[in-house]
N, C-alpha and C positions, 0 to 999 in steps of 0.2 A: 245842730241843724241850721242850715242857711236856706234862704228862699230866693227864687228868681221868678219874675212874672213873664209868662210866655202865652201869647194868644189870649190874654185876659185871665189866665189861670195862675194862681200862686202855686209853684212847684218847689217842694222841699228836697234837699239833698244833703249828704254827708261828704265832707272833704278832708282827707287825711294826707299828710306827707308833702314831699316836694320832689320835683323832677318832671319827666315826661308824663302826660296825662293818660289815665286809663279810666274809662267809664264802665260801671257795673250796672247791669239791667236785670232786675229780679224776676222771679217767676210769679205765677198766679197765686193769689191769696197770701202774698208776701209783701215786704217793703224793704227799704235799704238796710234794715238791721240784719237781714239774712246774709249779708256780705261781711259781717263783722270780722270773721277770721281772715278774710282776704284783705280787707283794709288794713288790718294790723300787720299782716305779712309783707305787704307791698310798700308800706309808707316810708321805709328807709330809702327806697330807690325811685319811687314814682309818686305823682299826685294822683291818688285814688279817689274817685268820685262815684258815689252810689246814689242814684235818684230814687225818690218815691214817685212812681208813675201817677198820673191823674187818677184820683179816687183811692189812693193808698197812702198809708202813713200820715205824714204831715201835709200832704198836697191837697188841693181843692178837689171837690167832687167832680165827676165827669158830667159834662152837659148832655142834654138829650141829643140823640143822633150821633154820639161819638163812635168812631170806628178805628180800625187798625191804622189807617193813614194819619189820623189825628194823633194817636200815640207816637208814631214815628216823627211827625212834624214837631210835636212838643219836645221830643228828645233832641231833634236837630236844633231847635231854638235854644235849648239849654246849652248844648255844645257851643253854639255860636256866642251866646251871651257870656259864657265863661271864658271865651277866648281860647278854646281847646282844640280847634280844628287844624289839621286832621288828627283824629284820636284813635287809640286802640279801644275796642269794646269787648266786654266779657258778658255773656248772657247765659242764663239757665232757663230751660223749659220754655215757657211763654216768652221770656225775655229774648230768646234766640229768634223767635218770629218777629218781634218788634225790630230787632237789629237788621234782619233781612229786608224788612219793609223800609227801614231807614236807608239801607244800601240801595235799594231800588230807586228811592226818591231823591236821595242826597249822597251819591257815591263819593263826592269830593270831601265829605266830612270824615270818611273812614280810612284810617291808616292800616289797620289790621283787625282781625276779630277772632275771638274764642267763643265757640258755640258748644255749650255743655248740655247733654241730655235733652236735646231740643227737638224742634220740628220746623219744617217749612209750612207751618200751619197744620192743624189736625187734618184738614182735607188733603193737603199736599203730601203729608207723610203717612197718614193712616187710612185714607179713603173716606168717601162720603158717608157710608153706612156707619163706620166706627165713630166718625166725628159727630154725626147726629145722635148716636146712642150715648156717647159721653155727655153731650150737652143736655139731653133729656134726663139723664141720671142726675146731673148736677142741679137741674131745676127742681127735680123731685126732692133731692137732699135739702135744698135751701127752703123748701116748704115745711121741713120738720123743725121742731124746737131744738136749739143748741146745735144747729147744723154747721155753723161757721167754724168748726174745728179742723178745717181743711188741711193745714200744714202737718197734721199727724194722721192723715188718712192712710189706711193700709196700701202698700205698694209704693209709697214715696221713699221708704228706706228698705234695705235688704233685710234688716232685722227690725227691732223697735227703734224709735228715735233715739239718737245718742243722748245719754242722760244729762250731759253738761249743757246741751242745747234745748232741753225740754222747756225751761223757763222762757227762753227766747221764743220758741215756737208758740208757747201758750200766749205770750204777750202779743205776738203778731196776730194770732188767731182772734184774740179779744178785740183787736182794732179793725178787723176786716169789716168793710161795709158791703152787705150782700148785693145791693143794687149795682155798685161799682164793680164788684167781682164778676157779677153776671155779664156786665157790659164787656169786660176784658175777655172772658171765656167764650162769649158769643163770637167776638172777633176772631179768637183763636180757632173756633170750630169752623167758621166760614172761610178761613184763609187757605189759599193754595199758592204758595210761593215757589213751587217747583221750577217755574220758568226763570226765577232769579238765580238759581244755583249755578248754572253754567256761565252766567255773566260776571261772576265774582272775579275780580282781578287784584285782590289784596291777599296777603298771607293769611291763612285760615287754619286754626287749630281746633280739632274736635276732641272733646273730653267726654267719656261716657262711663257710667257705672256698669260694670260687666253684668250685673244682675238687675239692671233697670227693666221693670215690667211696664212702666208707663210709656216710655219711648224705647221700644226694644232695639236690640242691636241691628236688626234689619233696617231700621231708620238711619242709624249711624252709618252703616255701610253704603246706603244710598246717597247720603250727603257726601261721604268720602268719594264716591264714584262721580257725582255730579259737579262738585266744586273743584275747579282746576287747582291742582297742587295741594289740596287739603291733606292734613295729616290727622289720623285718628289714633288716640291713645285711650286704652281701657284701664279703669281702676278696679282691681279684683275685689270681690266680696262686697261690692258697693251698689246701691240702688239709684233712684232717680235724683235725689237731692245730694249729689256727690260732693258739693262744696262744703256741706255740713257733716255728712257721714264720714268723709275721708279728707278733712281740710289739709292735712300735711301733704299727701300725694297730689291733691288738686293744686295747691299753691305752688308746689315744685314744678308742675307742668306749665302753669301759667307763667311763672317767672322765667323758666327756660325759654319759652316761646317769645316773651316780650324782650328778653335780652338778645335774642337772635334776630329780631325784626325791628330794630330801632329806627 
């Protein structure tokens, strides 16, 4: 782990390999460890960097009043600080929302992007009623003992969590900070980035688990329709956390995209 200071916050990240830079942006209740199979797969050709967002992993807690724009600005600051601009970005779930906000605010930092099993914010992709219902359910869950086992919640995988990644999922779950997670997911519930989609002018790959119930295929089809030139690829038999449930096919799609859009 390395650390860089952005806007007064110590932000941790993992960096593997050499070559053109690719930034990985994790989902909610995760940290940079969730990208381990991707860092390993890409490190022969690329400098693969995975951040711990504010409030996750080895990064500092989120300050009061932190919102989506702050996550995006922190990511922009890290990209600048590491001399990686413009860069390719790969995000999963909540991470795709952060990337889209980054593109809105700092388009010059983005060379290309891979959006996997994601959203233009919950409001933007699921509607206000579903966004509010999900947020209310999460608040209720966090009020229960041992509630921070979010990485293994039903619906994240088409079947059970892959056995080889269960220790990793449990380790990430043990390190989740409920208040920080609630800050991120509140930002996700409030976000509507549907207006950003038609403004995208960089190559964009969409990767979706064909059996994703958290971000259903209707969301993927809408992103494909709204983002100019976007390509959608589905991974059969796979759920929401496609990078861990099917790392081989996921990595092949990411590598093919990055090689085609250097």
